[in-house]
MIMARMI-808785 format. One record per residue (C-alpha): residue in three letters; x, y, z. Coordinates in steps of 0.05 Angstrom, whole numbers, plus 5000, padded with zeros to 4 digits. Layout:
DRENZA  aa east north   up
DRENZA ALA    X     Y    Z
...
//
This chain:
DRENZA  aa east north   up
DRENZA UNK 4681  5526 3378
DRENZA UNK 4711  5565 3436
DRENZA UNK 4646  5559 3474
DRENZA UNK 4644  5484 3464
DRENZA UNK 4715  5476 3492
DRENZA UNK 4705  5525 3549
DRENZA UNK 4640  5494 3575
DRENZA UNK 4668  5424 3588
DRENZA UNK 4729  5454 3621
DRENZA UNK 4684  5495 3667
DRENZA UNK 4643  5434 3685
DRENZA UNK 4706  5394 3700
DRENZA UNK 4733  5449 3744
DRENZA UNK 4667  5454 3783
DRENZA UNK 4666  5379 3793
DRENZA UNK 4738  5379 3815
DRENZA UNK 4724  5433 3867
DRENZA UNK 4662  5397 3891
DRENZA UNK 4700  5332 3900
DRENZA UNK 4756  5367 3936
DRENZA UNK 4705  5400 3983
DRENZA UNK 4673  5333 3997
DRENZA UNK 4740  5302 4011
DRENZA UNK 4758  5359 4057
DRENZA UNK 4691  5353 4093
DRENZA UNK 4701  5277 4102
DRENZA UNK 4771  5288 4127
DRENZA UNK 4747  5340 4177
DRENZA UNK 4693  5293 4202
DRENZA UNK 4742  5236 4208
DRENZA UNK 4791  5280 4245
DRENZA UNK 4737  5306 4292
DRENZA UNK 4711  5236 4304
DRENZA UNK 4781  5212 4320
DRENZA UNK 4793  5268 4369
DRENZA UNK 4727  5256 4404
DRENZA UNK 4739  5182 4408
DRENZA UNK 4809  5194 4434
DRENZA UNK 4783  5241 4488
DRENZA UNK 4731  5189 4509
DRENZA UNK 4785  5136 4514
DRENZA UNK 4829  5183 4554
DRENZA UNK 4772  5200 4601
DRENZA UNK 4756  5127 4611
DRENZA UNK 4828  5108 4625
DRENZA UNK 4835  5166 4674
DRENZA UNK 4773  5150 4714
DRENZA UNK 4782  5124 4785
DRENZA UNK 4777  5048 4793
DRENZA UNK 4724  5024 4841
DRENZA UNK 4747  5012 4912
DRENZA UNK 4769  4941 4927
DRENZA UNK 4710  4910 4965
DRENZA UNK 4760  4869 5006
DRENZA UNK 4794  4931 5033
DRENZA UNK 4789  4931 5108
DRENZA UNK 4770  5000 5133
DRENZA UNK 4758  4980 5205
DRENZA UNK 4816  5023 5230
DRENZA UNK 4792  5086 5195
DRENZA UNK 4769  5141 5241
DRENZA UNK 4792  5107 5305
DRENZA UNK 4852  5152 5316
DRENZA UNK 4888  5210 5283
DRENZA UNK 4953  5169 5283
DRENZA UNK 4924  5113 5240
DRENZA UNK 4979  5089 5193
DRENZA UNK 4929  5085 5136
DRENZA UNK 4920  5160 5139
DRENZA UNK 4992  5166 5118
DRENZA UNK 4982  5113 5065
DRENZA UNK 4929  5133 5013
DRENZA UNK 4938  5071 4971
DRENZA UNK 4935  5022 5029
DRENZA UNK 4937  4950 5006
DRENZA UNK 4981  4964 4946
DRENZA UNK 5041  4975 4993
DRENZA UNK 5080  4919 5025
DRENZA UNK 5094  4918 5100
DRENZA UNK 5161  4954 5095
DRENZA UNK 5131  5009 5052
DRENZA UNK 5074  5018 5102
DRENZA UNK 5123  5025 5160
DRENZA UNK 5164  5074 5119
DRENZA UNK 5102  5117 5107
DRENZA UNK 5090  5130 5182
DRENZA UNK 5139  5175 5219
DRENZA UNK 5118  5144 5285
DRENZA UNK 5149  5078 5263
DRENZA UNK 5216  5105 5240
DRENZA UNK 5255  5069 5294
DRENZA UNK 5224  5003 5274
DRENZA UNK 5244  5017 5201
DRENZA UNK 5316  5030 5222
DRENZA UNK 5319  4964 5260
DRENZA UNK 5288  4925 5202
DRENZA UNK 5343  4952 5157
DRENZA UNK 5398  4939 5209
DRENZA UNK 5373  4867 5215
DRENZA UNK 5373  4857 5139
DRENZA UNK 5300  4838 5143
DRENZA UNK 5274  4885 5089
DRENZA UNK 5273  4831 5035
DRENZA UNK 5236  4783 5080
DRENZA UNK 5181  4833 5099
DRENZA UNK 5174  4854 5026
DRENZA UNK 5163  4782 5002
DRENZA UNK 5093  4761 4980
DRENZA UNK 5084  4711 5037
DRENZA UNK 5029  4735 5085
DRENZA UNK 5053  4763 5152
DRENZA UNK 5024  4795 5214
DRENZA UNK 5069  4849 5243
DRENZA UNK 5060  4881 5312
DRENZA UNK 5095  4947 5301
DRENZA UNK 5121  4984 5363
DRENZA UNK 5119  5060 5360
DRENZA UNK 5180  5104 5368
DRENZA UNK 5158  5117 5440
DRENZA UNK 5156  5043 5454
DRENZA UNK 5228  5035 5432
DRENZA UNK 5248  5098 5470
DRENZA UNK 5221  5066 5534
DRENZA UNK 5275  5012 5531
DRENZA UNK 5336  5020 5575
DRENZA UNK 5384  5074 5551
DRENZA UNK 5431  5051 5497
DRENZA UNK 5391  4989 5478
DRENZA UNK 5374  5012 5407
DRENZA UNK 5445  5033 5393
DRENZA UNK 5471  4966 5417
DRENZA UNK 5421  4928 5375
DRENZA UNK 5443  4965 5312
DRENZA UNK 5515  4940 5320
DRENZA UNK 5534  4888 5268
DRENZA UNK 5556  4838 5320
DRENZA UNK 5486  4841 5352
DRENZA UNK 5448  4827 5287
DRENZA UNK 5425  4758 5308
DRENZA UNK 5396  4785 5374
DRENZA UNK 5363  4842 5336
DRENZA UNK 5331  4792 5289
DRENZA UNK 5307  4750 5347
DRENZA UNK 5272  4811 5377
DRENZA UNK 5241  4833 5311
DRENZA UNK 5217  4762 5296
DRENZA UNK 5180  4764 5363
DRENZA UNK 5136  4817 5331
DRENZA UNK 5121  4777 5268
DRENZA UNK 5071  4720 5257
DRENZA UNK 5082  4676 5196
DRENZA UNK 5009  4684 5175
DRENZA UNK 4957  4739 5168
DRENZA UNK 4913  4750 5229
DRENZA UNK 4864  4808 5234
DRENZA UNK 4837  4837 5298
DRENZA UNK 4770  4804 5285
DRENZA UNK 4804  4736 5286
DRENZA UNK 4838  4749 5353
DRENZA UNK 4802  4717 5411
DRENZA UNK 4811  4727 5486
DRENZA UNK 4869  4685 5513
DRENZA UNK 4887  4662 5443
DRENZA UNK 4959  4637 5437
DRENZA UNK 4998  4653 5374
DRENZA UNK 5066  4628 5351
DRENZA UNK 5115  4681 5327
DRENZA UNK 5166  4675 5272
DRENZA UNK 5217  4667 5328
DRENZA UNK 5180  4604 5350
DRENZA UNK 5156  4632 5417
DRENZA UNK 5084  4638 5441
DRENZA UNK 5050  4705 5450
DRENZA UNK 4980  4710 5479
DRENZA UNK 4925  4758 5456
DRENZA UNK 4875  4783 5506
DRENZA UNK 4811  4819 5489
DRENZA UNK 4768  4863 5533
DRENZA UNK 4712  4889 5490
DRENZA UNK 4746  4927 5433
DRENZA UNK 4813  4932 5471
DRENZA UNK 4867  4883 5450
DRENZA UNK 4933  4868 5483
DRENZA UNK 4989  4825 5455
DRENZA UNK 5035  4802 5510
DRENZA UNK 5044  4865 5552
DRENZA UNK 5031  4912 5494
DRENZA UNK 4966  4948 5479
DRENZA UNK 4944  4948 5407
DRENZA UNK 4936  5021 5387
DRENZA UNK 4917  5013 5314
DRENZA UNK 4889  4950 5283
DRENZA UNK 4884  4921 5213
DRENZA UNK 4929  4965 5170
DRENZA UNK 4927  4923 5108
DRENZA UNK 4988  4911 5065
DRENZA UNK 4997  4873 5000
DRENZA UNK 5032  4818 5038
DRENZA UNK 4997  4817 5105
DRENZA UNK 4972  4863 5160
DRENZA UNK 5003  4911 5210
DRENZA UNK 4978  4925 5281
DRENZA UNK 5012  4983 5317
DRENZA UNK 5029  4971 5391
DRENZA UNK 5054  5014 5449
DRENZA UNK 5108  4968 5476
DRENZA UNK 5165  4925 5450
DRENZA UNK 5153  4851 5455
DRENZA UNK 5215  4822 5487
DRENZA UNK 5223  4748 5473
DRENZA UNK 5241  4701 5530
DRENZA UNK 5314  4687 5542
DRENZA UNK 5341  4625 5508
//
């Protein structure tokens, strides 16, 4: 009698251990599979997106002072952010802020900005920049800055010799081309086609002074 009772109990115990082992094995496989799948998803999400085929790289390699070299994510920045990234345009940034034009140049509307370097502003008569920053000269400052802005996006490839362009101020500025050299008004274009999310920036070596009203 004892043997008959003991044998079924032994069989039940063995089956129970076997089932437990199977369950543990399945659980381990599921867990491992989940971890591997998670790692794959993470690797896929962390992979670099392909370069935007529309990204204009024409300015790359032309000069060590290229704004895009200071801006690794190029087109994703708006015009103000691009200017802020380049220390050689810090005076322009100060004037944009003083003129309360940050919001305008951050808006999604496409613009072309001819950005004078710090040296270009330093070449103005002594005290000019300080005077322009005064609150009572804000309208004059805006007038000067608007002379550097076109209300549309124009790349260097679209600029033709003796081509007139109308600025945001409403005045005409003429582009001249001599081979690969571009001038806008009296300013030489140092760096072309720095793309922004809301337009394009061309760096110039002189301040474009609008005509007197």
